C-alpha angles and dihedrals in degrees: 000000000000119000098203138053131207110242113224102217100036102041091223138107128253135178108278097230092048092050091049094048092048090045093232118171111253139159119273140156132213124207119210117184127199127185125219090274090057093249115148120230112234129187131193113238116236114266088233095062111119091229131031092002113179095013123125114249146166120288095281146313134214146171120250114224090203128038097178092122143355087251091061093047092048091049091052091046092052090050091050092049090054092048092051104036107013099241141080134214139171111292122210123195110234111169150333124237139174126212 
């Protein structure tokens, strides 16, 4: 798991926990997986997570360390999916959001 995030408005890295606690805008991706019956894969976050521990969530999320291209982000997302759940699949970009 990465320890830093890339801040969006400063083009620099910061410790992930610090960025989350300070609520600083940073790049992230979210992976949502559906099977052929259109059922969404959910996972329960570890109780020891510093935020949202124990809650049910999408397959996994991560923080790209490079946003030079969609290809780089997709590659990092596939790596993260394998780290978290032990498998890979085709990943299709769907949308961008800010919150």
